[in-house]
C-alpha positions, 0 to 999 in steps of 0.5 A: 709119169714114171720118173725112172722111165722119163730119165731114161728117155732123156738119156737114151733118146733126147740127148743122143738125138739132139746133142749128138745127131743134131748139135745145139747152140744155146744163147742166154741159157741163164734166162731159164728158170732154175726152179718152178713154178715157171712157164716155158713157151716155144715156137712149134715146128717139129716133134723134136722141139720137146726133146730139145727143150728137155735137154736144156735142163739138168737131168736132176730137174727133168722130172719137174718139167712137164710139156702140154700136148694135144690130147687128140694126137697123143691119146689116139691109141692106148700104146701111144697114150701110155708112152706119152703120159708115162714116159714123155710125161705130157699133160694132155690138152683138148684143143678147141676146148670151151674155157667157160664150161671146161678148162682144157688147161686144168692139168697145166694149172695143177702142174704149176700149183705143184711147183713144176715147170710147164712147157707150152707151144702157144701156136697150138700145133706144128707150123711151117718150118721157121715160120711163126703162126698166130698165138692162141689165147689159152696161155693168157687165161692160164697166166691170169690164174698165176700172175706171179709165175714167170713166162720165158720165151724160147725160140727154136731155129732149125728144127723145122728143117731137121724134122718138120711136119710129115717127116719121121727121120731127123736130118742132121741140121744144127739147131740154135736156141735163143732164150729171152728174159722172163715176162709176166702176165698182163691184164689185157689179153691183146697186149700180152699176146702181141708183146709175146709175138713181138718178142718171138719175132725179135728172137727169130731175127736174132737167130737168122742174123746169127746164121748169116755171120 
């Protein structure tokens, strides 16, 4: 990742699109990690999800924030691969990888060892607007290697309507970001994943109630 290009991307693209074109309200920003290593997990409805998450951090920290993203999508051609890895700074993840023979999250583990803040989308792919899909188990396998690293759930509300799957031009739609308190890995995979899913459902309910007021 080129740090200069990354900062220019945030200043010239993320800030104008998210803060000026859409507008964002953030609840419980204090729960965000102030330093790494740390893991941010968020629901995934839009390509704007990553831009929005990057704007939550001060510019001085964005070099240390790395998103995991699907290798089959972002590395499908040379130009997109260069932009995704050098400018956006993604960590390519091979979806459906065999954890027993090849760890698709090895790059994510390296980022945590370097003290960075990792962004993961546990649903694995973009879903339907404002709907939660099942969480993949890769997060649990990663957390087992780093039980001391906090995992911070972040629910993004409105981005699926602003620019959902299949859309290429964002529609002005105010976005709400709800940040939960950090949690830590549990030894039982089912308990860990179920607890996270319940936390996201509660954050989703809070976001919906906030919109109705």
